[in-house]
C-alpha positions as CSV (number, residue, x, y, z in Angstrom):
1,M,-19.0,7.9,30.2
2,S,-16.4,7.1,27.5
3,F,-17.3,6.5,23.9
4,P,-17.6,4.1,22.4
5,P,-19.1,2.5,25.5
6,N,-17.3,-0.4,27.2
7,I,-18.9,-3.8,26.6
8,K,-17.9,-4.9,30.1
9,R,-20.3,-3.5,32.6
10,K,-20.4,-3.1,36.4
11,F,-24.0,-3.7,37.6
12,W,-25.2,-4.2,41.2
13,G,-21.7,-4.6,42.4
14,K,-20.8,-7.3,39.9
15,L,-18.6,-7.1,36.8
16,F,-20.4,-8.5,33.7
17,D,-18.4,-9.5,30.6
18,S,-21.6,-8.9,28.6
19,P,-24.3,-6.2,28.9
20,I,-26.9,-8.5,27.4
21,M,-29.9,-9.7,29.5
22,L,-32.6,-12.0,28.2
23,A,-35.9,-10.2,28.6
24,S,-38.7,-11.5,30.7
25,G,-41.1,-13.8,28.9
26,T,-38.7,-14.8,26.1
27,A,-36.4,-17.3,27.9
28,G,-38.5,-19.0,30.5
29,F,-36.1,-19.4,33.5
30,G,-33.2,-20.0,31.3
31,E,-33.0,-23.8,31.6
32,E,-34.2,-24.6,28.1
33,L,-31.7,-22.3,26.5
34,L,-29.0,-23.7,28.8
35,N,-29.7,-27.2,27.6
36,L,-29.4,-26.0,24.0
37,N,-26.1,-24.2,24.7
38,C,-27.7,-20.9,23.8
39,L,-26.5,-18.8,26.8
40,A,-23.1,-17.9,25.5
41,G,-22.7,-14.1,25.5
42,V,-25.6,-13.6,27.9
43,G,-24.9,-11.5,31.0
44,A,-28.1,-12.4,32.9
45,V,-31.5,-14.0,32.4
46,V,-34.7,-12.3,33.5
47,S,-37.4,-14.9,34.2
48,K,-40.9,-15.0,32.9
49,A,-43.4,-13.3,35.2
50,V,-44.2,-14.9,38.5
51,S,-47.4,-14.1,40.3
52,L,-48.8,-15.1,43.7
53,K,-51.4,-17.5,42.3
54,P,-51.1,-19.6,39.1
55,R,-52.3,-17.8,35.9
56,A,-53.6,-19.6,32.9
57,G,-52.9,-16.7,30.7
58,N,-54.9,-15.2,27.8
59,P,-56.8,-17.4,25.2
60,P,-54.9,-18.2,22.0
61,P,-53.7,-17.1,19.6
62,R,-51.3,-15.3,21.8
63,L,-48.8,-14.3,19.2
64,L,-49.2,-12.5,15.8
65,E,-46.3,-11.7,13.5
66,T,-46.6,-8.4,11.6
67,P,-44.4,-7.2,8.7
68,Y,-42.3,-5.1,11.1
69,G,-42.6,-6.9,14.5
70,L,-44.6,-9.1,16.8
71,L,-47.8,-8.7,18.8
72,N,-48.1,-10.8,22.0
73,S,-50.9,-11.3,24.5
74,I,-49.5,-14.0,26.9
75,G,-51.4,-12.8,29.9
76,L,-48.5,-13.5,32.4
77,A,-49.2,-17.2,32.3
78,N,-47.2,-19.0,35.0
79,P,-47.6,-21.7,37.6
80,G,-47.6,-19.4,40.6
81,V,-44.8,-18.5,43.1
82,H,-45.0,-21.6,45.2
83,H,-44.5,-23.9,42.3
84,V,-41.6,-21.7,41.0
85,L,-40.0,-21.7,44.4
86,N,-40.2,-25.5,45.0
87,H,-39.9,-27.0,41.5
88,I,-38.4,-24.5,39.0
89,L,-35.7,-22.5,40.8
90,P,-33.9,-25.6,42.1
91,E,-33.5,-26.6,38.4
92,T,-31.9,-23.3,37.5
93,S,-29.1,-23.2,40.1
94,N,-26.6,-24.3,37.4
95,L,-27.1,-21.3,35.1
96,P,-23.8,-19.8,33.9
97,C,-25.1,-16.3,34.6
98,P,-27.2,-14.5,37.2
99,L,-31.0,-14.9,37.3
100,L,-33.5,-12.1,38.0
101,I,-37.1,-13.0,38.8
102,N,-39.7,-10.9,37.2
103,V,-42.6,-10.3,39.7
104,A,-46.2,-9.5,38.8
105,G,-49.1,-8.6,41.1
106,E,-52.7,-7.8,41.0
107,S,-52.5,-5.4,43.9
108,V,-49.9,-3.2,45.5
109,E,-49.4,-5.7,48.3
110,E,-49.0,-8.7,46.0
111,F,-45.6,-7.7,44.7
112,A,-44.1,-7.8,48.2
113,D,-46.0,-11.0,49.0
114,V,-44.4,-12.7,46.0
115,V,-40.9,-11.4,46.8
116,S,-41.2,-12.4,50.4
117,I,-42.0,-16.0,49.4
118,L,-39.1,-16.1,46.9
119,E,-36.6,-14.9,49.6
120,S,-36.1,-18.4,50.9
121,S,-34.3,-19.3,47.6
122,N,-30.6,-18.5,47.2
123,V,-30.7,-19.1,43.4
124,H,-31.6,-15.6,42.0
125,M,-29.6,-12.4,42.2
126,G,-32.5,-10.0,42.4
127,Y,-35.8,-9.0,41.0
128,E,-37.6,-7.1,38.2
129,I,-40.8,-5.7,39.5
130,N,-43.3,-5.5,36.7
131,V,-45.5,-2.4,37.3
132,S,-46.6,-2.6,33.7
133,C,-49.3,-5.2,34.6
134,P,-52.8,-4.0,35.5
135,N,-53.8,-3.1,39.0
136,V,-56.8,-5.4,39.2
137,A,-57.6,-4.2,42.7
138,D,-58.0,-0.6,41.6
139,G,-59.7,-0.6,38.3
140,G,-57.2,-2.2,35.9
141,A,-54.9,0.6,34.9
142,A,-51.2,-0.3,34.9
143,F,-49.5,0.3,38.2
144,G,-46.7,2.2,36.5
145,V,-48.8,5.1,35.2
146,D,-49.2,6.5,38.7
147,P,-46.0,7.6,40.5
148,E,-47.7,7.3,43.9
149,V,-48.6,3.7,43.2
150,V,-45.1,3.0,41.9
151,L,-43.7,4.5,45.2
152,R,-45.9,2.2,47.3
153,V,-45.0,-0.9,45.3
154,A,-41.2,-0.2,45.5
155,M,-41.4,0.6,49.3
156,G,-43.3,-2.6,49.9
157,V,-40.7,-4.7,48.0
158,S,-37.8,-2.9,49.7
159,R,-39.2,-3.8,53.1
160,V,-39.1,-7.6,52.5
161,T,-35.8,-8.0,50.6
162,A,-32.2,-6.9,50.8
163,R,-31.5,-8.0,47.3
164,P,-31.4,-5.5,44.5
165,F,-34.5,-5.0,42.3
166,S,-35.4,-3.1,39.2
167,V,-38.8,-1.6,38.5
168,K,-40.0,-2.2,35.0
169,L,-42.0,0.7,33.7
170,T,-44.7,1.1,31.0
171,P,-44.6,3.4,28.0
172,N,-48.3,3.3,27.7
173,G,-49.5,6.3,29.8
174,G,-48.2,8.5,32.6
175,D,-44.8,10.2,32.9
176,M,-42.1,7.6,32.8
177,V,-39.5,10.0,34.4
178,L,-41.8,10.8,37.3
179,S,-42.5,7.1,37.8
180,A,-38.8,6.3,37.7
181,K,-38.1,8.9,40.3
182,A,-40.8,7.4,42.5
183,A,-39.4,3.9,42.1
184,V,-36.0,5.1,43.2
185,E,-37.5,7.0,46.2
186,G,-39.2,3.7,47.2
187,G,-35.9,1.8,47.2
188,A,-35.5,0.5,43.6
189,S,-31.9,-0.4,42.7
190,A,-32.5,0.0,38.9
191,I,-35.2,1.0,36.4
192,T,-36.1,-1.1,33.4
193,V,-37.1,1.0,30.4
194,C,-39.5,-0.3,29.2
195,N,-42.3,-2.9,28.7
196,T,-44.0,-3.4,25.3
197,F,-45.9,-0.7,23.5
198,L,-49.6,-1.2,22.9
199,G,-50.5,-2.5,19.4
200,M,-53.3,-4.0,17.5
201,H,-54.1,-5.8,14.3
202,M,-57.5,-5.6,12.6
203,D,-58.8,-8.0,10.0
204,W,-60.4,-5.5,7.6
205,R,-62.6,-8.2,6.1
206,T,-64.3,-9.0,9.4
207,G,-63.6,-5.9,11.6
208,K,-62.2,-8.3,14.3
209,S,-58.9,-8.6,15.9
210,I,-57.1,-12.0,15.6
211,I,-55.8,-11.5,19.2
212,K,-58.7,-12.4,21.4
213,R,-58.0,-9.5,23.9
214,K,-57.7,-7.2,20.9
215,V,-55.0,-4.8,22.1
216,A,-51.6,-6.5,22.7
217,G,-48.0,-5.8,23.4
218,Y,-45.9,-4.8,20.4
219,T,-42.2,-5.4,19.9
220,S,-40.2,-4.4,16.8
221,P,-36.8,-3.2,15.7
222,A,-38.6,-0.1,14.6
223,L,-39.2,0.9,18.2
224,L,-35.5,1.3,18.9
225,P,-35.5,5.2,18.5
226,L,-38.4,5.4,21.0
227,V,-36.6,3.2,23.5
228,V,-33.4,5.1,23.1
229,A,-35.2,8.4,23.8
230,K,-36.8,7.0,27.0
231,V,-33.5,5.5,28.2
232,W,-31.8,8.8,27.7
233,Q,-34.6,10.7,29.5
234,V,-34.7,8.3,32.5
235,S,-31.0,7.8,32.8
236,N,-30.5,11.6,33.1
237,A,-33.2,11.8,35.8
238,V,-32.3,9.0,38.2
239,S,-29.1,8.0,40.1
240,V,-29.6,4.2,39.8
241,P,-28.7,2.1,36.7
242,V,-31.1,1.9,33.8
243,I,-31.8,-1.4,32.0
244,S,-33.1,-0.9,28.5
245,S,-35.6,-3.3,26.9
246,G,-36.9,-3.2,23.4
247,G,-35.9,-2.7,19.8
248,V,-32.6,-4.7,19.7
249,S,-31.7,-6.7,16.6
250,H,-28.0,-5.9,16.0
251,G,-24.9,-5.3,18.1
252,E,-24.9,-1.7,17.1
253,D,-28.4,-1.3,18.7
254,V,-26.9,-2.5,22.0
255,L,-24.1,0.0,21.7
256,Q,-26.5,2.8,20.9
257,L,-28.6,2.0,24.0
258,L,-25.4,1.9,26.2
259,A,-24.4,5.3,24.8
260,A,-27.9,6.7,25.6
261,G,-27.4,5.7,29.3
262,A,-28.4,2.1,29.7
263,Q,-26.1,0.0,32.0
264,M,-27.5,-3.3,30.7
265,V,-29.6,-4.1,27.6
266,Q,-32.4,-6.7,27.4
267,V,-33.0,-8.7,24.2
268,G,-36.3,-10.5,23.8
269,T,-38.1,-11.0,20.5
270,R,-34.8,-11.5,18.7
271,L,-34.5,-14.8,20.5
272,M,-37.5,-16.3,18.7
273,R,-35.6,-16.0,15.4
274,R,-32.1,-16.3,16.7
275,P,-31.8,-18.4,19.9
276,F,-28.0,-17.8,19.8
277,A,-28.6,-14.0,19.8
278,G,-26.5,-13.4,22.9
279,A,-23.3,-14.8,21.3
280,E,-24.1,-13.2,17.9
281,L,-24.7,-9.7,19.4
282,M,-21.5,-9.9,21.4
283,D,-19.4,-10.9,18.3
284,E,-20.9,-7.9,16.5
285,M,-20.1,-5.5,19.3
286,K,-16.6,-6.7,19.7
287,K,-15.9,-6.2,16.0
288,L,-17.4,-2.7,16.1
289,T,-15.5,-1.6,19.2
290,G,-12.3,-3.6,18.9
291,E,-12.7,-5.1,22.4
């Protein structure tokens, strides 16, 4: 790798002018941001999670801003794979950048079931398999904490699609490097590092959490050093590209993650304050690198 890293990236056989992906759950399927002309500078969009059956999601409030970041407890709310296939994907065929579909499941088999149904669409480039969600069929622990389970999920997906897919790992338990290696053994084309860290807010007056499910996912610029470390560890352990996710608020953050070994960099929470974040981050990176 040359330094400073090149902003243009080759990923899954395609040359991208931008390394920036919009993270799952922060941009829908991209159509709203497209209508607002907010996709300039964006290399790819990762859809919100899609599950086999419709999911209502967690009870509100689902978001809580903290002094340093954001707690979210969305609960993978989505209309289900059949509605996405028949009603949403046809509306996203005019995106100016590739679309990856984030896939959630409640059992090992459901990931492959969802992907198999989505295969009839030619809209999306590939998938992001979210093994950070709970394995409902086996006690509720996240799929990603057990390398053997990650291997089975990846093998199941690779059997039903020839499209590339990334496996999105969790930082909340288990050995991420071992899970990443298992995903690659199972056929994954990339590793996404990583989903949100667990966080919680307590009202000291009442002893209760404002978020109904109490523990939530935490995103913050302060997490950047943690994500950089995990990207470096995983990228040095696997042969497939690593997609980073988390901690980005400036162009220099993106460059740091690329230098640590990421091939592409996801931006999420930043969009809630700056919907034009893709273009802004690209401008910052170009000024810093002279590209």
